[in-house]
C-alpha positions in Angstrom: 0.0 0.0 0.0 1.6 3.3 -1.1 2.2 5.9 1.7 -0.4 8.6 2.1 0.8 11.9 0.7 -1.0 14.9 2.3 -2.1 17.4 -0.4 -0.7 20.9 -0.2 -2.8 23.3 1.7 -4.4 26.4 0.1 -1.8 28.7 1.8 1.0 26.5 0.6 -0.3 26.4 -3.0 -0.7 30.2 -3.0 2.9 30.7 -1.9 4.3 28.3 -4.5 5.9 29.8 -7.6 4.6 28.6 -10.9 6.3 29.1 -14.2 3.1 29.0 -16.3 2.1 32.1 -18.3 -1.3 33.6 -17.9 -2.6 36.3 -20.3 -5.6 38.3 -19.1 -7.5 40.2 -21.6 -8.5 43.2 -19.5 -9.6 46.1 -21.6 -7.6 44.6 -24.5 -4.3 45.1 -22.5 -2.2 42.0 -22.1 -0.4 41.7 -18.7 3.3 41.0 -18.6 4.6 37.5 -17.9 5.7 38.5 -14.5 3.1 37.5 -12.0 1.1 40.6 -10.9 0.1 41.1 -7.3 -3.5 40.1 -6.8 -6.0 42.0 -4.8 -5.6 41.6 -1.0 -7.8 39.3 0.9 -9.9 40.7 3.8 -7.2 39.6 6.3 -4.4 41.4 4.4 -3.5 45.0 5.0 -3.2 47.5 2.2 0.1 49.4 2.6 0.4 52.7 0.9 3.0 52.7 -1.9 6.4 54.2 -1.0 5.1 55.6 2.3 7.4 56.1 5.2 5.4 56.2 8.3 6.7 58.6 11.0 6.7 57.3 14.6 3.6 58.4 16.4 1.8 59.5 13.2 -1.6 57.9 12.3 -1.5 55.1 9.7 -1.9 56.1 6.1 -5.4 56.0 4.6 -6.2 52.9 2.4 -5.6 53.4 -1.3 -9.1 53.7 -2.9 -10.0 51.0 -5.4 -10.2 52.0 -9.0 -13.6 52.4 -10.6 -14.8 49.4 -12.6 -14.2 49.7 -16.3 -16.8 49.5 -19.0 -16.3 45.7 -19.2 -14.9 43.0 -17.0 -12.0 40.7 -17.6 -12.5 38.0 -20.2 -10.5 34.8 -20.5 -8.1 34.3 -23.4 -9.4 31.6 -25.8 -6.6 32.0 -28.4 -4.7 29.0 -27.2 -7.6 26.7 -26.3 -7.4 23.0 -27.3 -9.9 21.3 -29.6 -11.2 19.1 -26.8 -11.4 21.9 -24.2 -14.8 23.2 -25.3 -16.3 19.7 -25.2 -14.9 19.1 -21.7 -16.2 22.5 -20.4 -19.6 21.8 -21.9 -19.9 18.6 -19.9 -18.7 20.5 -16.8 -21.3 23.1 -17.3 -24.0 20.5 -17.6 -22.8 18.8 -14.4 -22.7 22.1 -12.5 -26.2 23.0 -13.7 -27.5 19.7 -12.3 -25.9 20.2 -8.9 -27.7 21.5 -5.8 -26.5 24.5 -3.8 -24.2 22.4 -1.5 -22.6 20.6 -4.4 -21.9 23.8 -6.3 -20.3 25.3 -3.2 -18.0 22.4 -2.6 -17.1 22.2 -6.3 -16.3 26.0 -6.4 -14.3 25.8 -3.2 -12.2 22.9 -4.5 -11.5 24.7 -7.8 -10.5 27.9 -6.0 -8.1 25.9 -3.8 -6.3 24.8 -7.0 -5.9 28.4 -8.3 -2.8 30.5 -8.3 -2.7 34.2 -7.2 -3.0 35.3 -10.8 -6.1 33.1 -11.3 -7.6 34.3 -8.0 -7.0 37.9 -9.1 -8.9 37.1 -12.4 -11.8 35.6 -10.4 -11.9 38.7 -8.2 -12.0 41.1 -11.1 -14.7 39.0 -12.8 -16.9 38.5 -9.8 -16.6 42.0 -8.1 -18.8 43.9 -10.6 -21.4 41.2 -10.5 -21.8 41.7 -6.8 -22.4 45.5 -7.1 -25.9 46.9 -7.2 -27.1 50.2 -8.5 -29.2 51.9 -5.9 -31.1 53.8 -8.6 -32.5 50.6 -9.9 -34.3 49.9 -6.6 -35.2 53.4 -5.3 -38.4 55.1 -6.5 -38.0 57.7 -9.2 -38.9 60.6 -6.8 -36.2 59.6 -4.4 -33.6 59.2 -7.2 -34.4 62.7 -8.5 -34.2 64.1 -5.0 -30.7 62.7 -4.7 -29.7 64.1 -8.0 -31.0 67.5 -7.1 -28.1 68.0 -4.6 -25.6 67.9 -7.4 -24.6 71.5 -8.4 -22.0 70.7 -11.0 -23.4 70.2 -14.5 -20.3 68.3 -15.6 -21.0 65.7 -12.9 -24.6 65.3 -14.1 -23.5 65.0 -17.7 -21.0 62.3 -16.9 -23.6 60.5 -14.7 -25.9 60.3 -17.6 -23.5 58.0 -19.3 -23.4 55.4 -16.5 -26.4 53.4 -17.7 -29.8 53.7 -19.4 -31.5 54.0 -16.0 -29.2 57.0 -15.1 -29.7 58.5 -18.5 -33.4 58.3 -18.2 -33.4 59.9 -14.7 -31.2 62.7 -15.8 -33.5 63.3 -18.8 -36.1 64.5 -16.3 -36.5 68.2 -16.9 -37.1 69.1 -13.2 -33.4 68.3 -12.4 -32.2 70.8 -15.0 -34.9 73.3 -13.9 -33.5 73.2 -10.4 -30.0 73.6 -11.7 -31.1 76.7 -13.7 -32.3 78.1 -10.4 -29.1 77.3 -8.6 -27.0 78.9 -11.2 -29.3 82.0 -11.5 -30.1 81.2 -15.1 -33.8 82.1 -14.7 -33.5 85.9 -15.0 -32.5 87.9 -18.0 -31.7 91.5 -18.8 -35.0 91.9 -20.7 -36.9 91.4 -17.4 -35.5 94.7 -16.2 -35.1 96.4 -19.6 -37.1 95.6 -22.7 -35.5 93.3 -25.2 -35.2 96.0 -27.8 -33.7 98.6 -25.5 -30.3 98.3 -24.1 -29.2 101.2 -21.9 -32.5 103.0 -22.6 -35.8 103.5 -20.9 -38.4 100.9 -20.1 -41.6 100.3 -22.0 -44.8 102.2 -21.7 -46.6 99.8 -19.4 -44.3 100.5 -16.4 -45.9 101.8 -13.2 -44.9 105.0 -11.5 -44.3 105.2 -7.8 -44.9 101.5 -7.3 -43.0 98.2 -7.2 -41.7 97.4 -10.6 -42.3 93.8 -11.2 -39.3 93.7 -13.4 -37.1 94.8 -10.6 -38.1 92.1 -8.2 -35.4 89.8 -7.0 -35.2 86.3 -8.2 -37.7 84.1 -6.4 -35.8 80.9 -7.1 -38.5 79.5 -9.3 -38.7 79.4 -13.0 -42.0 80.3 -14.6 -43.3 80.6 -18.1 -43.0 84.3 -17.9 -39.5 84.5 -16.4 -37.7 83.9 -19.7 -39.3 86.2 -22.3 -36.3 87.4 -24.3 -35.0 84.3 -25.9 -38.2 83.3 -27.6 -38.0 86.4 -29.7 -34.5 85.4 -30.7 -35.8 82.3 -32.4 -36.6 84.5 -35.3 -32.9 84.8 -35.9 -32.6 81.2 -36.8 -32.1 79.6 -33.4 -34.1 76.5 -32.7 -37.2 76.9 -30.6 -36.6 76.0 -26.9 -37.7 72.5 -25.8 -36.4 71.9 -22.3 -34.7 73.4 -19.3 -31.8 71.2 -20.0 -31.3 72.8 -23.4 -31.7 76.2 -21.8 -29.0 75.3 -19.3 -26.6 74.2 -22.0 -27.1 77.4 -23.9 -26.5 79.6 -20.8 -23.6 77.5 -19.7 -21.8 77.9 -23.1 -22.5 81.7 -23.1 -21.1 82.1 -19.6 -18.0 80.1 -20.5 -17.5 82.3 -23.6 -17.7 85.4 -21.5 -15.0 84.0 -19.2 -12.5 82.8 -21.9 -13.9 82.8 -25.4 -16.0 84.8 -27.7 -15.3 86.2 -31.2 -14.6 89.8 -31.9 -14.7 92.0 -35.0 -13.1 95.5 -35.2 -14.3 98.3 -37.4 -12.7 101.7 -38.0 -15.3 104.4 -37.6 -13.3 107.5 -38.3 -9.7 108.2 -39.3 -9.4 111.3 -37.2 -10.3 110.0 -33.7 -13.7 111.6 -33.3 -15.3 111.4 -29.8 -18.1 108.9 -29.4 -20.8 110.7 -27.4 -23.5 108.0 -27.3 -23.8 104.2 -28.0 -26.8 102.0 -28.2 -27.2 98.3 -28.8 -30.6 97.0 -29.7 -31.9 93.7 -31.1 -31.4 94.9 -34.6 -28.9 97.7 -34.6 -25.7 99.1 -33.2 -26.0 102.9 -33.2 -23.1 105.2 -32.7 -23.2 109.0 -32.3 -20.1 111.2 -32.6 -19.1 114.8 -32.0 -18.7 115.3 -35.8 -22.5 115.5 -36.3 -22.8 112.0 -37.8 -24.8 109.0 -36.5 -23.6 105.6 -37.8 -25.9 102.6 -37.9 -24.6 99.0 -38.0 -26.2 95.7 -37.8 -25.5 93.6 -34.7 -22.5 91.9 -36.4 -20.8 95.3 -36.9 -21.6 95.7 -40.6 -22.3 99.3 -41.7 -25.8 99.9 -42.8 -26.1 103.7 -43.2 -25.0 107.0 -41.8 -27.6 109.6 -40.6 -26.6 113.1 -41.6 -28.7 116.2 -40.7 -27.3 117.6 -37.5 -24.8 120.5 -38.2 -22.9 120.1 -34.9 -22.0 117.3 -32.6 -24.7 114.8 -31.5 -24.7 114.5 -27.7 -27.8 112.5 -27.0 -29.9 109.9 -28.7 -32.4 107.1 -27.8 -33.8 104.3 -30.1 -37.3 102.7 -30.0 -37.8 99.9 -32.4 -36.9 101.4 -35.9 -37.2 105.0 -34.6 -34.3 107.0 -33.3 -34.5 110.4 -31.6 -31.3 112.4 -31.4 -30.2 115.8 -30.2 -27.0 117.9 -30.1 -25.2 121.2 -30.1 -27.3 122.5 -33.0 -30.3 122.7 -30.4 -32.5 120.5 -32.7 -34.1 117.2 -31.8 -34.4 115.0 -34.9 -36.6 111.9 -35.4 -35.1 109.2 -37.7 -36.4 106.0 -39.4 -33.5 103.6 -38.8 -34.7 101.2 -41.6 -34.6 103.8 -44.3 -32.3 106.5 -42.9 -34.9 109.2 -43.4 -35.3 112.2 -41.1 -39.0 112.2 -40.2 -39.2 115.4 -38.0 -37.0 118.2 -36.8 -38.2 119.4 -33.4 -37.1 122.9 -32.6 -37.6 124.8 -29.3 -34.5 124.5 -27.2 -32.2 127.5 -27.1 -29.0 125.6 -26.2 -27.4 122.2 -26.6 -29.6 119.2 -26.1 -27.7 117.2 -23.5 -30.0 114.2 -22.7 -32.9 112.3 -24.3 -35.3 109.5 -23.2 -38.5 108.0 -24.4 -41.5 107.2 -22.2 -43.4 105.4 -25.0 -43.3 104.9 -28.7 -44.8 108.4 -29.3 -43.3 110.5 -26.5 -39.7 111.7 -26.1 -38.3 114.0 -23.4 -35.2 116.1 -23.9 -33.1 118.0 -21.4 -31.0 121.0 -22.4 -28.4 123.4 -21.3 -31.1 126.0 -21.5 -32.3 124.6 -18.1 -35.6 123.2 -19.5 -37.0 119.8 -20.3 -39.4 119.5 -23.3 -41.9 116.7 -23.9 -42.4 115.9 -27.6 -44.9 114.0 -29.7 -42.6 112.4 -32.2 -45.5 111.4 -34.5 -46.7 115.0 -35.1 -43.4 116.8 -34.3 -45.1 119.1 -31.7 -43.9 120.1 -28.3 -46.5 119.0 -25.7 -45.1 120.6 -22.7 -42.1 122.5 -21.3 -40.8 121.7 -17.8 -39.3 124.7 -16.2 -37.6 124.8 -12.8 -33.9 124.1 -13.0 -31.5 127.0 -12.6 -28.6 125.5 -14.7 -28.0 122.9 -17.4 -30.0 119.7 -17.3 -27.3 117.0 -17.5 -29.2 113.7 -17.1 -32.7 112.3 -16.9 -34.5 108.9 -16.4 -38.1 107.8 -17.0 -40.4 105.2 -15.4 -44.0 105.3 -16.6 -45.5 108.8 -16.0 -42.6 110.0 -13.9 -39.4 111.6 -15.1 -36.5 112.6 -12.9 -33.8 115.0 -13.9 -30.4 116.0 -12.6 -28.8 119.4 -13.1 -25.7 121.5 -12.7 -27.7 123.5 -10.1 -26.9 120.6 -7.7 -30.6 119.6 -7.5 -32.7 116.8 -8.9 -36.4 117.1 -9.7 -39.2 114.7 -10.0 -41.8 115.5 -12.7 -45.2 114.3 -13.7 -45.2 113.9 -17.5 -49.0 114.0 -17.8 -49.5 116.9 -15.5 -46.4 118.8 -16.7 -45.4 119.9 -13.2 -42.6 119.4 -10.6 -43.6 117.0 -7.8 -40.4 117.2 -5.7 -37.1 119.0 -5.7 -34.3 116.8 -4.3 -31.8 119.1 -2.6 -28.6 118.0 -0.8 -25.7 117.8 -3.2 -23.1 120.5 -3.0 -22.1 120.5 -6.6 -23.2 119.5 -10.2 -25.2 116.3 -10.6 -23.8 114.3 -13.5 -25.7 111.0 -13.3 -29.1 109.8 -12.2 -30.9 106.4 -11.9 -34.5 105.7 -11.2 -36.4 102.4 -10.6 -39.8 103.8 -9.9 -39.4 104.0 -6.2 -35.9 105.2 -5.5 -33.7 107.9 -7.2 -29.9 107.7 -7.1 -27.8 110.7 -8.0 -24.1 111.0 -8.6 -22.4 114.3 -8.2 -19.2 116.3 -8.5 -19.1 116.4 -4.7 -18.0 112.7 -4.8 -21.1 111.4 -3.1 -24.1 109.3 -4.2 -27.4 110.1 -2.7 -30.5 107.8 -2.6 -33.9 109.5 -2.5 -37.5 108.4 -2.0 -39.2 109.4 -5.2 -42.6 109.5 -3.7 -41.8 111.8 -0.7 -38.6 113.5 -1.9 -36.8 112.3 1.3 -33.0 111.5 1.2 -32.7 107.9 2.3 -28.9 107.6 2.4 -25.6 109.2 1.4 -23.1 106.7 0.0 -19.5 107.8 0.5 -16.4 106.3 -0.9 -15.5 107.8 -4.3 -12.8 110.4 -4.2 -13.8 112.2 -7.4 -16.8 112.9 -9.7 -19.3 110.1 -9.8 -20.4 110.1 -13.4 -21.7 106.6 -14.0 -24.8 105.0 -12.3 -27.0 102.0 -12.9 -29.7 100.6 -10.6 -31.1 97.1 -10.9 -33.3 95.5 -8.3 -31.6 95.9 -4.9 -28.2 96.7 -6.4 -26.6 100.0 -7.4 -23.3 100.1 -9.3 -21.3 103.4 -9.5 -18.2 104.5 -11.4 -16.2 107.6 -10.8 -13.4 109.7 -12.2 -11.1 108.2 -9.5 -11.1 104.9 -11.6 -13.0 102.9 -9.1 -16.2 100.9 -9.5 -18.4 100.2 -6.4 -21.3 97.8 -5.9 -23.8 98.9 -3.3 -26.7 97.2 -1.5 -29.8 99.3 -1.6 -31.3 97.4 1.3 -28.4 98.1 3.7 -27.0 101.2 2.0 -23.5 99.8 2.2 -20.7 98.8 -0.3 -20.6 95.2 -1.3 -17.5 95.4 -3.6 -14.9 98.1 -4.1 -13.2 97.5 -7.4 -10.0 99.3 -8.4 -11.1 99.1 -12.0 -9.1 101.6 -14.0 -6.1 103.8 -13.9 -8.2 106.8 -14.9 -11.8 107.8 -15.2 -14.6 105.3 -15.6 -16.2 106.4 -18.9 -18.9 103.7 -19.3 -20.5 101.2 -17.0 -23.2 98.5 -17.3 -24.2 95.4 -15.3 -26.8 92.6 -15.3 -27.5 89.8 -12.9 -24.1 88.1 -13.5 -21.4 90.6 -14.5 -20.3 94.2 -14.6 -18.6 95.6 -17.7 -16.6 98.8 -17.3 -14.7 101.0 -19.7 -12.1 103.6 -18.8 -10.1 106.4 -20.2 -7.0 104.1 -19.7 -8.1 102.3 -22.8 -9.4 99.1 -21.1 -12.7 97.2 -21.0 -13.0 94.9 -18.0 -15.5 92.3 -17.1 -16.2 91.7 -13.4 -18.1 89.0 -11.5 -21.0 90.8 -9.8 -21.3 88.3 -7.0 -17.7 87.9 -6.0 -16.2 91.2 -7.3 -13.4 89.3 -9.1 -12.0 90.3 -12.4 -13.2 87.8 -15.1 -11.2 89.1 -18.1 -10.2 92.2 -20.1 -11.9 92.5 -23.4 -10.0 95.5 -24.7 -6.5 96.0 -23.4 -4.5 98.2 -25.8 -6.6 101.2 -26.5 -5.8 104.8 -25.8 -9.2 105.5 -24.4 -12.6 103.8 -24.2 -15.5 106.1 -25.0 -18.6 103.8 -24.5 -19.5 100.2 -23.8 -22.8 98.5 -24.2 -23.7 94.8 -23.8 -26.5 92.3 -23.7 -26.5 88.6 -22.9 -24.5 87.3 -25.9 -22.9 90.5 -27.3 -20.7 93.4 -26.2 -19.8 96.5 -28.1 -17.0 98.8 -27.2 -16.0 102.2 -28.8 -12.4 102.9 -28.2 -9.6 105.2 -29.5 -6.7 103.1 -31.0 -3.8 104.5 -32.9 -5.6 107.9 -33.1 -8.6 106.2 -34.8 -12.1 105.6 -33.5 -12.6 101.8 -33.5 -15.7 99.7 -32.7 -15.1 96.3 -31.3 -18.0 93.8 -31.4 -17.7 90.7 -29.3 -20.1 87.8 -29.8 -20.5 85.1 -27.1 -23.2 83.1 -28.9 -22.3 79.4 -29.4 -21.2 78.5 -32.9 -23.8 77.5 -35.4 -22.8 73.9 -35.4 -23.6 73.8 -31.7 -27.1 75.1 -32.3 -28.0 72.2 -34.6 -29.5 69.2 -32.8 -28.2 66.3 -34.9 -28.5 63.6 -32.2 -30.6 60.5 -32.8 -33.9 60.6 -31.1 -35.4 58.2 -28.6 -39.2 57.5 -28.5 -41.0 60.6 -27.5 -42.1 59.3 -24.1 -39.6 58.3 -21.4 -40.5 55.3 -19.2 -38.8 55.7 -15.9 -40.7 52.7 -14.6 -39.7 50.5 -17.5 -37.8 47.3 -16.5 -34.1 47.9 -16.0 -31.3 45.6 -15.1 -30.5 45.4 -11.5 -26.7 45.7 -12.2 -24.6 48.5 -13.8 -23.8 47.9 -17.4 -20.2 47.2 -16.4 -21.4 44.1 -14.6 -23.5 42.8 -17.5 -22.4 40.5 -20.4 -21.3 42.2 -23.5 -24.2 41.0 -25.4 -26.6 42.8 -23.1 -25.0 46.2 -23.2 -26.3 48.9 -25.4 -24.9 52.2 -26.4 -24.8 54.7 -23.5 -23.5 57.6 -25.4 -24.8 61.0 -24.4 -25.7 61.5 -28.0 -28.6 59.1 -27.6 -30.4 61.5 -25.2 -33.4 63.6 -26.2 -34.6 66.7 -24.5 -37.9 66.4 -22.8 -40.6 68.7 -24.2 -41.2 71.8 -22.0 -44.7 73.0 -22.4 -44.3 76.3 -20.8 -42.3 79.1 -22.2 -38.5 79.0 -22.0 -35.3 80.5 -23.4 -33.7 80.0 -26.7 -31.6 76.9 -26.5 -28.7 75.2 -28.2 -27.4 71.7 -27.6 -23.7 71.4 -27.0 -21.2 70.0 -29.4 -20.3 66.4 -28.6 -16.5 66.9 -28.5 -15.7 64.9 -25.4 -16.9 62.6 -22.7 -19.4 65.1 -21.4 -21.8 67.7 -22.8 -19.7 70.5 -21.5 -16.3 71.7 -22.4 -13.7 71.4 -19.6 -12.1 74.7 -18.8 
């Protein structure tokens, strides 16, 4: 009887060195012939690579495991024998007939015969099969609630590529609607200013002495009336909006272009360096007035359309309304133009000195302020003067209109509140010690900037001075009020952002080396131009400098912008130059060429209870983001544009 030879134990077999070669086809990468170290067993520690632990210091954290790949390891059948498949077929039949205990014993005995490399292969093959996607078991409402805590759109875009289930969940429009709210993408400039008026007055339906609904702060909810402007832009060739997701993509791309992109075109306006006295950007035109008596009209791409000639001296004020332009200047005339034809419709005479400021209260009424100390109310359809407002003792430098109320600032150091319909002065705002150069009005509050370096806030209904904002060290010549925020610019080169609820400074920006010549802001950014030849973009919330759009000019005369476009008038090389910046996504990004899914999503449809990485290759389908379809959004929304599929996510990495 032969002596009994005890078989090697599992530990002894694991420690033995085998000379066999094992090729593992993991992601089509063949391992080297050297035996790799397999994953540690639960009883083994995981030391950090090349870590020298200092005495008394805590142990290093465990090295995190790598995320599973898109497919698990597959055995190599290239060197399989002819009879191997037949043998394995019989083994599979036997295993299928075994009960639970028999299967367990068979697997245990097979694992005892495995080397470290083979056990590593088993681990890599089995580990994904044991994972379970929580989104396949949780109800849709809870899944969407979890996703609502993600603020980064790039994370959501990548998550949509995990599986069909994740893609369907992230196609729910409520997730992207909430993300729009978190990123303040629900409000637009047109809510505070009409879509066809940038840097001008509001429309005729505004209320006087009452809360302006356009100036209300964001409520945090998107409604069908909160995004009016972008629907009008669909006439320019942009696809009609379909979902909040598409809206978010569009706004995300525009904001990214403002930070580090955009396309600009330069146009020489004059060869002799004429001074730009006024600039307006509308939905159809860019209008530039100069001190050489000419008014240049361009389309929104900067292409010259026509030149309006009729004034005999410098044009110092103008205001557009649709295809109508009203202008005034040193020749004391107020002229009404048809922008589409270039014809002068009326010449309004009555002022006895330079017309210094102009605004329109509605499509038929214009109000002019002059160095002759008066304001005149004109009917631009008939060319008649309806009323003359007399009361200032010096030149009328600035004015603003809301509804039936007009406020004016003068070199006599006072501001006045007038009723347009009654033609009388309601209040005289006294307190400044020197000339008033800038004024802002939101229907309730009046802000005035003066040569005495202060900014005063007034109650338009009572005439009471609510606050004196100190901080500028020179003339305050630029003011804009929006909601509860006031932004001021001074000849000291600084830009200040003020809270109108607390009457204190939020940001103090050392913006320019010389005077701030132009200033505008919206809910996201502040754009300032200075006589140092620079145009700068600032983040309204943080006060940080985002970028410089114009850096090498001799001076910047005027700046105007809307959501996707910015126009700057500058002096370069002794020439007056217009720079037009466009931040719209390229046309190829606006076309939706992605394959469409069936119109209705079925979040409750059967889904596998494992991630795609744990499923056989035959079961997996395409999980490309390109298979996604925007959900129909029934209420109104913004103009949208899907992003270009240029990487693993919908959004460009910065």
